[in-house]
C-alpha positions as CSV (number, residue, x, y, z in Angstrom):
1,M,-2.8,9.6,20.3
2,H,-2.1,6.2,18.8
3,V,-1.4,6.3,15.0
4,E,-2.2,3.2,13.1
5,H,0.5,2.2,10.5
6,H,-0.6,0.3,7.4
7,P,2.4,-1.8,6.2
8,L,1.5,-4.2,3.5
9,I,2.6,-7.2,5.5
10,K,0.0,-6.2,8.2
11,D,-2.8,-5.6,5.6
12,F,-2.1,-8.8,3.7
13,P,-0.7,-11.2,6.3
14,E,-1.9,-14.2,4.3
15,K,0.2,-13.0,1.3
16,R,3.5,-12.6,3.2
17,E,5.4,-15.0,1.0
18,Q,3.9,-13.7,-2.2
19,L,4.7,-10.1,-1.2
20,Q,8.3,-11.0,-0.6
21,K,8.6,-13.0,-3.8
22,L,7.1,-10.3,-6.0
23,R,9.3,-7.6,-4.4
24,Q,12.3,-9.7,-5.4
25,E,11.2,-10.8,-8.8
26,D,9.1,-7.9,-10.1
27,P,10.8,-4.5,-10.2
28,V,7.6,-2.7,-11.0
29,F,5.8,-4.3,-8.1
30,A,8.8,-3.7,-5.8
31,R,8.7,0.0,-6.7
32,K,4.9,0.2,-6.0
33,A,5.4,-1.5,-2.7
34,E,8.2,0.9,-1.7
35,E,6.2,3.9,-2.8
36,Y,3.2,2.7,-0.7
37,E,5.4,2.1,2.4
38,A,7.0,5.6,2.0
39,L,3.5,7.2,1.7
40,D,2.2,5.3,4.7
41,K,5.2,6.5,6.7
42,R,4.6,10.1,5.6
43,I,1.0,9.9,6.6
44,C,2.0,8.5,10.0
45,R,4.5,11.3,10.5
46,V,1.8,13.9,9.8
47,E,-0.6,12.2,12.2
48,D,2.1,12.0,14.9
49,G,2.7,15.7,14.5
50,V,6.3,15.3,13.2
51,E,5.4,16.8,9.8
52,T,2.7,19.4,9.2
53,L,0.1,19.3,6.5
54,D,-3.4,20.7,6.2
55,D,-6.4,18.5,6.5
56,A,-7.2,18.5,2.8
57,A,-3.7,17.5,1.8
58,L,-3.7,14.8,4.4
59,S,-7.0,13.5,3.1
60,A,-5.6,13.4,-0.4
61,L,-2.6,11.4,0.8
62,K,-4.8,8.9,2.5
63,Q,-6.9,8.5,-0.6
64,E,-3.7,8.0,-2.6
65,R,-2.7,5.3,-0.1
66,V,-6.1,3.5,-0.6
67,N,-5.7,3.6,-4.3
68,M,-2.2,2.3,-4.2
69,K,-3.3,-0.5,-1.8
70,D,-6.1,-1.5,-4.2
71,D,-3.6,-1.6,-7.1
72,I,-1.3,-3.8,-5.0
73,A,-4.1,-6.1,-4.1
74,R,-5.0,-6.5,-7.8
75,D,-1.3,-7.3,-8.5
76,L,-1.4,-10.0,-5.7
77,K,-4.6,-11.5,-7.1
78,R,-3.2,-11.6,-10.6
79,A,0.1,-13.1,-9.4
80,S,-1.8,-15.9,-7.6
81,G,-3.8,-16.7,-10.7
82,S,-7.0,-15.2,-9.4
83,C,-9.1,-12.7,-11.4
84,C,-8.0,-9.1,-10.8
85,G,-11.5,-7.9,-11.1
86,G,-10.9,-5.9,-14.2
87,C,-11.7,-8.4,-16.9
88,C,-14.6,-10.5,-15.6
89,G,-16.1,-8.6,-12.7
């Protein structure tokens, strides 16, 4: 079974430079990105059968990954000068 990884660079290829810059210049963003990547790797280990977890716990991890990615996407929009969606819709 092929397991699909979701690294930020793959999900936001057009933001590659911005991702690298924010990781270097913003410690809060860097921590978020590291936590996201670690969570993605854990989900992949479970899906690969390397680590065991019940279906409910795996679903919760996947939802957490979605929430983290949404938060990172807002940070990227905010950093590029675009509306983050929280203030003006």
